[in-house]
N, C-alpha and C positions, 0 to 999 in steps of 0.2 A: 040209189042212194040216195042225192039229192033232191029227186020228185018226193019222197017220204019224207023229206025233213030232215033229214038224220046230219048230225055234224061229220062233219068229214074235217079233213085236214090232208091237202097234199104236198109232201116234198120233191120239189122239181128243180135236178140239176140243168137240165139244159133249156129251159123257159119256155116250155109248148101246153101247159098246164092253163094259161091262164083265158085259154079257147073254152072252158067251163062255162066260161058266165057269158059266151058269144050263142046269137040265134044259128038256128038250122044253117043258114049258108054263111056264117060268118061275119057278116055285114054291121049287126047290129047288135045291142042286147038281146039275151035268151030271156030264160023264163025263171033263170034261176039266179038268185046273191051268191054271188062270191069274192067275196074279198082277196086280193094279189098284195101281200108284200114279197116287195121288191120284182129287180126286174125292169124292162122296159115297159110295160105295163102296170107298175104298181099303181096300187092306192095310196102303198105306204113305201117306202123306200125302205129297204135295208142296210143295218151297217154291220160289219163284226161283230161287233160288242154285244148285238139286240139280244143274242139266244136265250137267256134269261128269260128276259123280260118278253120276250113276245112268245114265251111259253105258257105264261101267265094268263093273255088273253086267249091262248088257243084253248086253256085247259080248263079256265074258268066261263068260258061264253058260250052260247048256242050258235057258234056260226057257222058255216063252209067258207075257207080259206085254201089257198094256196100260198106255200112258202116257196120262192123262186129265191134258189142261193146261187141263179147264173154267174150275175155282177159280182159275189163279194170275192174275187182274189182266186189265188192260187189253192187247190188241194187241200193241202194244209188249213187256210183259212179256213175253206167251208166244212174241214173235220172238226175243226174247234166249233165254229157257230154249231152245227150241228151236236157235238157235245155235248153244250149246256144247255144248249133247247131240250135235247132229249132228256136229260138230266132233270131240269126241272120241269118239264112237262108229267114223266113221270111221278115228280111229286105233287104236283098240283091237281091232274084228273084224274075226276072220281064219277065222271057219269059215260054214258058208250060216247065212243071217239071213235070212228074209221080212219085211221092214221096208212095212208099211203105213201109208202115211201119208192118212190121213183126209183131206177137205176141203183136196186137197192147192194149189187157190188160194190157201191163206192162207200156204201153205211156199212156194211157186214161183208166185206173181204172174204175171200179162201186163204188169199194169203194177203196177211194182215202187213202194212208198215208199220215200223216201232211206233210210229208217234199214234197209231190207229187201235187202241188195243182199248183205252179207254171209250170211246163211240163205241166200239163192237159189244164190249161190255152192257154198256147200256140199254141198242139196240138188242141184242138177248136177254136184256130183265125184262122188258117193253113182248117182247116177241113171249116167252118163257112163261111169266108172272103176270104180264098186264094186265090178264081177264078180269082180276077180281078189283083191278081199276078202272076197271072200266073199256081199255083198250080192243078193239079189233085190228089187227095189223094185216094189212096186208103188202107185200115184197114183191116188187116186181122189178123185171130187168129183159 
């Protein structure tokens, strides 16, 4: 996807996807320009309240990025961030976007915690009806 210049956004709860911008041996920059939001390798640090603002950048610009949420705090804080991010992203995105949700069970679990229903419904909206808004969802775990 990166070789083809596709718009890609990877949501990374573990802090490992920053390597997309590394070279084949991992020691230097690679051939792809990938912006990393959040985490130890961030180009731009994240705070818990940035979910809706970040979606505007991801949803309206042609870029490849990693949104690393591993350092945002508790699971509840990460879910709140992702809820704001996915809701606003659904509203603003209109061009093809590969949205990769790593550890999808965190965002769309089979056993939903009481505070997780809003996020689950947002992820379901992207997966079920997002094609008309350009989404190409990838849920991996």
